[in-house]
Biopython code that builds the backbone (N, CA, C, O; Angstrom):
import numpy as np
from Bio.PDB.StructureBuilder import StructureBuilder

atoms = [
    (1, "MET", "N", (11.680, 35.959, -55.661)),
    (1, "MET", "CA", (11.024, 35.156, -56.669)),
    (1, "MET", "C", (10.000, 35.999, -57.431)),
    (1, "MET", "O", (9.840, 35.834, -58.641)),
    (2, "ASP", "N", (9.312, 36.892, -56.736)),
    (2, "ASP", "CA", (8.301, 37.703, -57.420)),
    (2, "ASP", "C", (8.922, 38.574, -58.515)),
    (2, "ASP", "O", (8.401, 38.638, -59.628)),
    (3, "VAL", "N", (10.012, 39.230, -58.205)),
    (3, "VAL", "CA", (10.638, 40.120, -59.187)),
    (3, "VAL", "C", (11.437, 39.325, -60.210)),
    (3, "VAL", "O", (11.218, 39.470, -61.413)),
    (4, "ASN", "N", (12.351, 38.496, -59.750)),
    (4, "ASN", "CA", (13.283, 37.827, -60.654)),
    (4, "ASN", "C", (12.624, 36.764, -61.524)),
    (4, "ASN", "O", (12.912, 36.701, -62.719)),
    (5, "ALA", "N", (11.769, 35.945, -60.980)),
    (5, "ALA", "CA", (11.175, 34.850, -61.757)),
    (5, "ALA", "C", (9.768, 35.196, -62.247)),
    (5, "ALA", "O", (9.494, 35.148, -63.446)),
    (6, "LYS", "N", (8.893, 35.539, -61.329)),
    (6, "LYS", "CA", (7.505, 35.814, -61.709)),
    (6, "LYS", "C", (7.406, 37.046, -62.611)),
    (6, "LYS", "O", (6.606, 37.073, -63.546)),
    (7, "GLY", "N", (8.210, 38.047, -62.332)),
    (7, "GLY", "CA", (8.199, 39.256, -63.160)),
    (7, "GLY", "C", (8.588, 38.968, -64.604)),
    (7, "GLY", "O", (7.970, 39.489, -65.532)),
    (8, "VAL", "N", (9.610, 38.141, -64.794)),
    (8, "VAL", "CA", (10.034, 37.750, -66.143)),
    (8, "VAL", "C", (8.909, 36.964, -66.823)),
    (8, "VAL", "O", (8.575, 37.220, -67.980)),
    (9, "PHE", "N", (8.333, 36.011, -66.098)),
    (9, "PHE", "CA", (7.254, 35.198, -66.661)),
    (9, "PHE", "C", (6.081, 36.067, -67.105)),
    (9, "PHE", "O", (5.615, 35.941, -68.237)),
    (10, "LEU", "N", (5.600, 36.944, -66.229)),
    (10, "LEU", "CA", (4.427, 37.757, -66.556)),
    (10, "LEU", "C", (4.701, 38.734, -67.699)),
    (10, "LEU", "O", (3.828, 38.980, -68.531)),
    (11, "THR", "N", (5.902, 39.284, -67.738)),
    (11, "THR", "CA", (6.269, 40.195, -68.823)),
    (11, "THR", "C", (6.279, 39.466, -70.158)),
    (11, "THR", "O", (5.741, 39.966, -71.146)),
    (12, "CYS", "N", (6.888, 38.289, -70.191)),
    (12, "CYS", "CA", (6.926, 37.504, -71.431)),
    (12, "CYS", "C", (5.525, 37.082, -71.848)),
    (12, "CYS", "O", (5.180, 37.133, -73.028)),
    (13, "LYS", "N", (4.724, 36.667, -70.880)),
    (13, "LYS", "CA", (3.345, 36.245, -71.170)),
    (13, "LYS", "C", (2.572, 37.383, -71.832)),
    (13, "LYS", "O", (1.826, 37.163, -72.786)),
    (14, "ALA", "N", (2.752, 38.589, -71.324)),
    (14, "ALA", "CA", (2.045, 39.747, -71.877)),
    (14, "ALA", "C", (2.570, 40.123, -73.261)),
    (14, "ALA", "O", (1.820, 40.645, -74.085)),
    (15, "ALA", "N", (3.842, 39.864, -73.519)),
    (15, "ALA", "CA", (4.457, 40.270, -74.784)),
    (15, "ALA", "C", (4.243, 39.279, -75.919)),
    (15, "ALA", "O", (4.280, 39.664, -77.088)),
    (16, "VAL", "N", (4.020, 38.011, -75.595)),
    (16, "VAL", "CA", (3.907, 36.980, -76.634)),
    (16, "VAL", "C", (2.916, 37.358, -77.737)),
    (16, "VAL", "O", (3.276, 37.267, -78.910)),
    (17, "PRO", "N", (1.699, 37.773, -77.424)),
    (17, "PRO", "CA", (0.753, 38.083, -78.504)),
    (17, "PRO", "C", (1.225, 39.199, -79.445)),
    (17, "PRO", "O", (0.823, 39.251, -80.607)),
    (18, "HIS", "N", (2.079, 40.088, -78.932)),
    (18, "HIS", "CA", (2.574, 41.207, -79.736)),
    (18, "HIS", "C", (3.769, 40.809, -80.595)),
    (18, "HIS", "O", (4.038, 41.442, -81.616)),
    (19, "LEU", "N", (4.482, 39.774, -80.190)),
    (19, "LEU", "CA", (5.696, 39.382, -80.907)),
    (19, "LEU", "C", (5.473, 38.271, -81.925)),
    (19, "LEU", "O", (6.172, 38.202, -82.936)),
    (20, "VAL", "N", (4.504, 37.407, -81.662)),
    (20, "VAL", "CA", (4.240, 36.303, -82.577)),
    (20, "VAL", "C", (3.837, 36.864, -83.939)),
    (20, "VAL", "O", (2.970, 37.732, -84.041)),
    (21, "GLY", "N", (4.478, 36.355, -84.968)),
    (21, "GLY", "CA", (4.160, 36.780, -86.328)),
    (21, "GLY", "C", (4.944, 37.981, -86.814)),
    (21, "GLY", "O", (4.881, 38.313, -87.998)),
    (22, "GLN", "N", (5.679, 38.641, -85.938)),
    (22, "GLN", "CA", (6.528, 39.742, -86.372)),
    (22, "GLN", "C", (7.888, 39.177, -86.781)),
    (22, "GLN", "O", (8.322, 38.145, -86.268)),
    (23, "ARG", "N", (8.521, 39.832, -87.665)),
    (23, "ARG", "CA", (9.837, 39.368, -88.106)),
    (23, "ARG", "C", (10.906, 39.764, -87.091)),
    (23, "ARG", "O", (10.922, 40.892, -86.597)),
    (24, "HIS", "N", (11.780, 38.841, -86.796)),
    (24, "HIS", "CA", (12.952, 39.089, -85.959)),
    (24, "HIS", "C", (12.610, 39.499, -84.524)),
    (24, "HIS", "O", (13.275, 40.364, -83.952)),
    (25, "SER", "N", (11.595, 38.893, -83.950)),
    (25, "SER", "CA", (11.233, 39.170, -82.557)),
    (25, "SER", "C", (12.136, 38.386, -81.616)),
    (25, "SER", "O", (12.562, 37.275, -81.931)),
    (26, "CYS", "N", (12.422, 38.970, -80.465)),
    (26, "CYS", "CA", (13.321, 38.310, -79.516)),
    (26, "CYS", "C", (13.057, 38.785, -78.092)),
    (26, "CYS", "O", (12.896, 39.978, -77.834)),
    (27, "PHE", "N", (13.015, 37.827, -77.180)),
    (27, "PHE", "CA", (13.015, 38.132, -75.757)),
    (27, "PHE", "C", (14.462, 38.122, -75.285)),
    (27, "PHE", "O", (15.238, 37.255, -75.688)),
    (28, "VAL", "N", (14.828, 39.064, -74.445)),
    (28, "VAL", "CA", (16.131, 39.053, -73.782)),
    (28, "VAL", "C", (15.851, 39.198, -72.290)),
    (28, "VAL", "O", (15.524, 40.283, -71.809)),
    (29, "ASN", "N", (15.982, 38.098, -71.574)),
    (29, "ASN", "CA", (15.692, 38.088, -70.149)),
    (29, "ASN", "C", (16.982, 38.217, -69.346)),
    (29, "ASN", "O", (18.013, 37.651, -69.707)),
    (30, "ALA", "N", (16.906, 38.966, -68.258)),
    (30, "ALA", "CA", (18.070, 39.191, -67.405)),
    (30, "ALA", "C", (18.150, 38.116, -66.330)),
    (30, "ALA", "O", (17.312, 38.057, -65.430)),
    (31, "ALA", "N", (19.158, 37.278, -66.434)),
    (31, "ALA", "CA", (19.430, 36.267, -65.409)),
    (31, "ALA", "C", (20.713, 36.698, -64.699)),
    (31, "ALA", "O", (20.871, 37.871, -64.361)),
    (32, "SER", "N", (21.609, 35.774, -64.476)),
    (32, "SER", "CA", (22.843, 36.069, -63.756)),
    (32, "SER", "C", (23.737, 34.852, -63.820)),
    (32, "SER", "O", (23.260, 33.749, -64.090)),
    (33, "ILE", "N", (25.008, 35.026, -63.581)),
    (33, "ILE", "CA", (25.903, 33.882, -63.429)),
    (33, "ILE", "C", (25.388, 32.996, -62.293)),
    (33, "ILE", "O", (25.638, 31.791, -62.273)),
    (34, "ALA", "N", (24.674, 33.600, -61.355)),
    (34, "ALA", "CA", (24.074, 32.839, -60.253)),
    (34, "ALA", "C", (22.970, 31.912, -60.749)),
    (34, "ALA", "O", (22.538, 31.016, -60.024)),
    (35, "GLY", "N", (22.513, 32.121, -61.976)),
    (35, "GLY", "CA", (21.536, 31.234, -62.578)),
    (35, "GLY", "C", (22.175, 30.073, -63.309)),
    (35, "GLY", "O", (21.479, 29.230, -63.877)),
    (36, "LYS", "N", (23.488, 30.027, -63.297)),
    (36, "LYS", "CA", (24.217, 28.941, -63.950)),
    (36, "LYS", "C", (24.958, 28.067, -62.949)),
    (36, "LYS", "O", (25.283, 26.915, -63.240)),
    (37, "ARG", "N", (25.223, 28.619, -61.767)),
    (37, "ARG", "CA", (25.878, 27.849, -60.701)),
    (37, "ARG", "C", (25.460, 28.437, -59.362)),
    (37, "ARG", "O", (25.280, 29.647, -59.224)),
    (38, "GLY", "N", (25.313, 27.568, -58.395)),
    (38, "GLY", "CA", (24.898, 28.013, -57.069)),
    (38, "GLY", "C", (26.003, 28.764, -56.343)),
    (38, "GLY", "O", (27.154, 28.781, -56.779)),
    (39, "GLY", "N", (25.640, 29.371, -55.251)),
    (39, "GLY", "CA", (26.614, 30.098, -54.446)),
    (39, "GLY", "C", (26.217, 30.078, -52.982)),
    (39, "GLY", "O", (25.033, 30.090, -52.646)),
    (40, "ALA", "N", (27.208, 30.046, -52.126)),
    (40, "ALA", "CA", (26.958, 30.036, -50.683)),
    (40, "ALA", "C", (26.239, 31.309, -50.257)),
    (40, "ALA", "O", (26.515, 32.392, -50.775)),
    (41, "ASN", "N", (25.331, 31.173, -49.328)),
    (41, "ASN", "CA", (24.578, 32.293, -48.766)),
    (41, "ASN", "C", (23.714, 33.025, -49.784)),
    (41, "ASN", "O", (23.343, 34.178, -49.566)),
    (42, "ALA", "N", (23.390, 32.370, -50.888)),
    (42, "ALA", "CA", (22.597, 33.028, -51.923)),
    (42, "ALA", "C", (21.594, 32.078, -52.565)),
    (42, "ALA", "O", (21.224, 32.254, -53.726)),
    (43, "ALA", "N", (21.154, 31.074, -51.816)),
    (43, "ALA", "CA", (20.257, 30.063, -52.386)),
    (43, "ALA", "C", (18.989, 30.688, -52.959)),
    (43, "ALA", "O", (18.533, 30.294, -54.032)),
    (44, "HIS", "N", (18.425, 31.644, -52.262)),
    (44, "HIS", "CA", (17.191, 32.291, -52.727)),
    (44, "HIS", "C", (17.418, 33.034, -54.046)),
    (44, "HIS", "O", (16.603, 32.940, -54.964)),
    (45, "TYR", "N", (18.508, 33.759, -54.135)),
    (45, "TYR", "CA", (18.828, 34.514, -55.356)),
    (45, "TYR", "C", (19.156, 33.559, -56.500)),
    (45, "TYR", "O", (18.665, 33.732, -57.616)),
    (46, "CYS", "N", (19.980, 32.558, -56.225)),
    (46, "CYS", "CA", (20.346, 31.579, -57.255)),
    (46, "CYS", "C", (19.110, 30.852, -57.774)),
    (46, "CYS", "O", (18.982, 30.637, -58.979)),
    (47, "ALA", "N", (18.207, 30.474, -56.886)),
    (47, "ALA", "CA", (16.994, 29.779, -57.308)),
    (47, "ALA", "C", (16.168, 30.644, -58.247)),
    (47, "ALA", "O", (15.635, 30.145, -59.238)),
    (48, "SER", "N", (16.055, 31.921, -57.953)),
    (48, "SER", "CA", (15.254, 32.797, -58.807)),
    (48, "SER", "C", (15.903, 32.979, -60.173)),
    (48, "SER", "O", (15.203, 33.069, -61.182)),
    (49, "LYS", "N", (17.218, 33.035, -60.217)),
    (49, "LYS", "CA", (17.908, 33.213, -61.493)),
    (49, "LYS", "C", (17.976, 31.914, -62.283)),
    (49, "LYS", "O", (17.933, 31.946, -63.513)),
    (50, "PHE", "N", (18.083, 30.756, -61.600)),
    (50, "PHE", "CA", (17.966, 29.457, -62.278)),
    (50, "PHE", "C", (16.596, 29.372, -62.942)),
    (50, "PHE", "O", (16.474, 28.866, -64.057)),
    (51, "ALA", "N", (15.570, 29.866, -62.260)),
    (51, "ALA", "CA", (14.212, 29.851, -62.809)),
    (51, "ALA", "C", (14.140, 30.656, -64.103)),
    (51, "ALA", "O", (13.491, 30.232, -65.060)),
    (52, "VAL", "N", (14.794, 31.801, -64.142)),
    (52, "VAL", "CA", (14.797, 32.627, -65.350)),
    (52, "VAL", "C", (15.484, 31.892, -66.496)),
    (52, "VAL", "O", (14.991, 31.911, -67.624)),
    (53, "VAL", "N", (16.605, 31.250, -66.226)),
    (53, "VAL", "CA", (17.324, 30.514, -67.270)),
    (53, "VAL", "C", (16.468, 29.363, -67.799)),
    (53, "VAL", "O", (16.327, 29.206, -69.012)),
    (54, "GLY", "N", (15.900, 28.567, -66.911)),
    (54, "GLY", "CA", (15.065, 27.447, -67.332)),
    (54, "GLY", "C", (13.827, 27.896, -68.082)),
    (54, "GLY", "O", (13.466, 27.307, -69.101)),
    (55, "PHE", "N", (13.179, 28.928, -67.588)),
    (55, "PHE", "CA", (12.001, 29.464, -68.265)),
    (55, "PHE", "C", (12.364, 29.951, -69.662)),
    (55, "PHE", "O", (11.637, 29.692, -70.621)),
    (56, "THR", "N", (13.474, 30.650, -69.777)),
    (56, "THR", "CA", (13.891, 31.192, -71.072)),
    (56, "THR", "C", (14.223, 30.080, -72.058)),
    (56, "THR", "O", (13.907, 30.191, -73.243)),
    (57, "GLN", "N", (14.853, 29.015, -71.586)),
    (57, "GLN", "CA", (15.138, 27.883, -72.467)),
    (57, "GLN", "C", (13.841, 27.266, -72.984)),
    (57, "GLN", "O", (13.738, 26.941, -74.166)),
    (58, "SER", "N", (12.863, 27.106, -72.115)),
    (58, "SER", "CA", (11.571, 26.553, -72.533)),
    (58, "SER", "C", (10.836, 27.505, -73.467)),
    (58, "SER", "O", (10.256, 27.080, -74.467)),
    (59, "LEU", "N", (10.861, 28.786, -73.141)),
    (59, "LEU", "CA", (10.222, 29.785, -73.985)),
    (59, "LEU", "C", (10.836, 29.778, -75.382)),
    (59, "LEU", "O", (10.117, 29.892, -76.375)),
    (60, "ALA", "N", (12.152, 29.645, -75.464)),
    (60, "ALA", "CA", (12.826, 29.611, -76.766)),
    (60, "ALA", "C", (12.305, 28.456, -77.615)),
    (60, "ALA", "O", (12.064, 28.620, -78.811)),
    (61, "LEU", "N", (12.134, 27.299, -77.003)),
    (61, "LEU", "CA", (11.638, 26.131, -77.740)),
    (61, "LEU", "C", (10.181, 26.295, -78.160)),
    (61, "LEU", "O", (9.801, 25.894, -79.260)),
    (62, "GLU", "N", (9.370, 26.878, -77.292)),
    (62, "GLU", "CA", (7.950, 27.056, -77.589)),
    (62, "GLU", "C", (7.696, 28.171, -78.600)),
    (62, "GLU", "O", (6.770, 28.086, -79.407)),
    (63, "ALA", "N", (8.511, 29.206, -78.553)),
    (63, "ALA", "CA", (8.284, 30.368, -79.410)),
    (63, "ALA", "C", (8.949, 30.248, -80.780)),
    (63, "ALA", "O", (8.548, 30.936, -81.719)),
    (64, "ALA", "N", (9.948, 29.394, -80.908)),
    (64, "ALA", "CA", (10.686, 29.261, -82.168)),
    (64, "ALA", "C", (9.793, 28.998, -83.378)),
    (64, "ALA", "O", (9.996, 29.623, -84.418)),
    (65, "PRO", "N", (8.821, 28.106, -83.285)),
    (65, "PRO", "CA", (7.969, 27.875, -84.458)),
    (65, "PRO", "C", (7.177, 29.111, -84.904)),
    (65, "PRO", "O", (6.660, 29.153, -86.020)),
    (66, "HIS", "N", (7.088, 30.106, -84.029)),
    (66, "HIS", "CA", (6.349, 31.331, -84.336)),
    (66, "HIS", "C", (7.273, 32.474, -84.729)),
    (66, "HIS", "O", (6.838, 33.621, -84.830)),
    (67, "GLY", "N", (8.551, 32.165, -84.951)),
    (67, "GLY", "CA", (9.509, 33.180, -85.377)),
    (67, "GLY", "C", (10.009, 34.077, -84.267)),
    (67, "GLY", "O", (10.509, 35.169, -84.534)),
    (68, "VAL", "N", (9.885, 33.639, -83.029)),
    (68, "VAL", "CA", (10.327, 34.438, -81.883)),
    (68, "VAL", "C", (11.483, 33.715, -81.191)),
    (68, "VAL", "O", (11.389, 32.523, -80.895)),
    (69, "ARG", "N", (12.562, 34.436, -80.938)),
    (69, "ARG", "CA", (13.701, 33.886, -80.216)),
    (69, "ARG", "C", (13.644, 34.324, -78.760)),
    (69, "ARG", "O", (13.005, 35.325, -78.433)),
    (70, "ALA", "N", (14.305, 33.582, -77.891)),
    (70, "ALA", "CA", (14.387, 33.950, -76.472)),
    (70, "ALA", "C", (15.786, 33.631, -75.972)),
    (70, "ALA", "O", (16.315, 32.545, -76.209)),
    (71, "ASN", "N", (16.368, 34.583, -75.285)),
    (71, "ASN", "CA", (17.708, 34.430, -74.728)),
    (71, "ASN", "C", (17.747, 35.004, -73.317)),
    (71, "ASN", "O", (16.981, 35.904, -72.973)),
    (72, "ALA", "N", (18.648, 34.468, -72.513)),
    (72, "ALA", "CA", (18.889, 35.017, -71.175)),
    (72, "ALA", "C", (20.332, 35.469, -71.103)),
    (72, "ALA", "O", (21.243, 34.727, -71.471)),
    (73, "ILE", "N", (20.538, 36.679, -70.632)),
    (73, "ILE", "CA", (21.904, 37.140, -70.401)),
    (73, "ILE", "C", (22.277, 36.797, -68.964)),
    (73, "ILE", "O", (21.444, 36.891, -68.062)),
    (74, "CYS", "N", (23.508, 36.406, -68.756)),
    (74, "CYS", "CA", (23.958, 35.960, -67.433)),
    (74, "CYS", "C", (25.248, 36.684, -67.054)),
    (74, "CYS", "O", (26.326, 36.091, -67.085)),
    (75, "PRO", "N", (25.140, 37.963, -66.697)),
    (75, "PRO", "CA", (26.344, 38.694, -66.323)),
    (75, "PRO", "C", (26.955, 38.148, -65.036)),
    (75, "PRO", "O", (26.270, 37.550, -64.206)),
    (76, "GLY", "N", (28.238, 38.366, -64.895)),
    (76, "GLY", "CA", (28.945, 37.935, -63.692)),
    (76, "GLY", "C", (28.762, 38.938, -62.567)),
    (76, "GLY", "O", (27.881, 39.797, -62.619)),
    (77, "TYR", "N", (29.592, 38.822, -61.565)),
    (77, "TYR", "CA", (29.499, 39.688, -60.396)),
    (77, "TYR", "C", (29.967, 41.093, -60.740)),
    (77, "TYR", "O", (31.009, 41.281, -61.369)),
    (78, "LEU", "N", (29.194, 42.060, -60.324)),
    (78, "LEU", "CA", (29.522, 43.463, -60.532)),
    (78, "LEU", "C", (29.694, 44.118, -59.173)),
    (78, "LEU", "O", (29.104, 43.680, -58.186)),
    (79, "GLY", "N", (30.474, 45.128, -59.127)),
    (79, "GLY", "CA", (30.751, 45.813, -57.865)),
    (79, "GLY", "C", (29.617, 46.718, -57.424)),
    (79, "GLY", "O", (29.839, 47.894, -57.137)),
    (80, "THR", "N", (28.399, 46.184, -57.366)),
    (80, "THR", "CA", (27.262, 46.972, -56.912)),
    (80, "THR", "C", (27.232, 46.976, -55.381)),
    (80, "THR", "O", (27.896, 46.165, -54.736)),
    (81, "SER", "N", (26.469, 47.880, -54.821)),
    (81, "SER", "CA", (26.383, 47.956, -53.362)),
    (81, "SER", "C", (25.809, 46.669, -52.783)),
    (81, "SER", "O", (26.196, 46.263, -51.687)),
    (82, "MET", "N", (24.880, 46.011, -53.509)),
    (82, "MET", "CA", (24.306, 44.762, -53.013)),
    (82, "MET", "C", (25.401, 43.720, -52.813)),
    (82, "MET", "O", (25.480, 43.102, -51.751)),
    (83, "TRP", "N", (26.248, 43.520, -53.824)),
    (83, "TRP", "CA", (27.292, 42.497, -53.721)),
    (83, "TRP", "C", (28.411, 42.924, -52.778)),
    (83, "TRP", "O", (28.932, 42.097, -52.030)),
    (84, "LEU", "N", (28.783, 44.182, -52.802)),
    (84, "LEU", "CA", (29.851, 44.633, -51.912)),
    (84, "LEU", "C", (29.431, 44.516, -50.454)),
    (84, "LEU", "O", (30.228, 44.101, -49.614)),
    (85, "ASN", "N", (28.190, 44.876, -50.143)),
    (85, "ASN", "CA", (27.689, 44.725, -48.773)),
    (85, "ASN", "C", (27.639, 43.261, -48.372)),
    (85, "ASN", "O", (27.959, 42.922, -47.233)),
    (86, "ASP", "N", (27.241, 42.386, -49.294)),
    (86, "ASP", "CA", (27.193, 40.961, -49.017)),
    (86, "ASP", "C", (28.583, 40.411, -48.757)),
    (86, "ASP", "O", (28.778, 39.641, -47.817)),
    (87, "ILE", "N", (29.535, 40.788, -49.566)),
    (87, "ILE", "CA", (30.915, 40.318, -49.390)),
    (87, "ILE", "C", (31.468, 40.790, -48.044)),
    (87, "ILE", "O", (32.087, 40.014, -47.317)),
    (88, "LEU", "N", (31.245, 42.045, -47.719)),
    (88, "LEU", "CA", (31.753, 42.586, -46.451)),
    (88, "LEU", "C", (31.078, 41.913, -45.266)),
    (88, "LEU", "O", (31.715, 41.693, -44.236)),
    (89, "ALA", "N", (29.805, 41.587, -45.396)),
    (89, "ALA", "CA", (29.077, 40.954, -44.293)),
    (89, "ALA", "C", (29.571, 39.552, -43.998)),
    (89, "ALA", "O", (29.405, 39.065, -42.879)),
    (90, "HIS", "N", (30.178, 38.889, -44.979)),
    (90, "HIS", "CA", (30.611, 37.508, -44.809)),
    (90, "HIS", "C", (32.122, 37.359, -44.622)),
    (90, "HIS", "O", (32.644, 36.245, -44.650)),
    (91, "GLN", "N", (32.813, 38.461, -44.434)),
    (91, "GLN", "CA", (34.253, 38.391, -44.158)),
    (91, "GLN", "C", (34.474, 38.106, -42.675)),
    (91, "GLN", "O", (33.727, 38.589, -41.825)),
    (92, "PRO", "N", (35.506, 37.318, -42.373)),
    (92, "PRO", "CA", (35.792, 37.016, -40.950)),
    (92, "PRO", "C", (36.282, 38.235, -40.191)),
    (92, "PRO", "O", (36.563, 38.146, -38.996)),
]
sb = StructureBuilder()
sb.init_structure("model")
sb.init_model(0)
sb.init_chain("A")
sb.init_seg("    ")
for serial, (resi, resn, name, xyz) in enumerate(atoms, 1):
    if name == "N":
        sb.init_residue(resn, " ", resi, " ")
    sb.init_atom(name, np.array(xyz, "f"), 0.0, 1.0, " ", f" {name:<3s}", serial, name[0])
structure = sb.get_structure()
């Protein structure tokens, strides 16, 4: 939660004063497909990524009147060591 959710929040909070009033400003926050649907054995990760998606949606609405856009990217599963180790750990 500290890295995935709180880190995104604090970074955006610090950037808002610099982006408001500039032309074509945009936040791009890194979420995950796990932020769009839950997954077994990943409740903690999914919760943190759901938080990023929800925060970004709210930020988009709050920042729009100031000319700032906000989006979250939600990539799918990648063959990283984190996911491969998780998959192998849960095989029968």
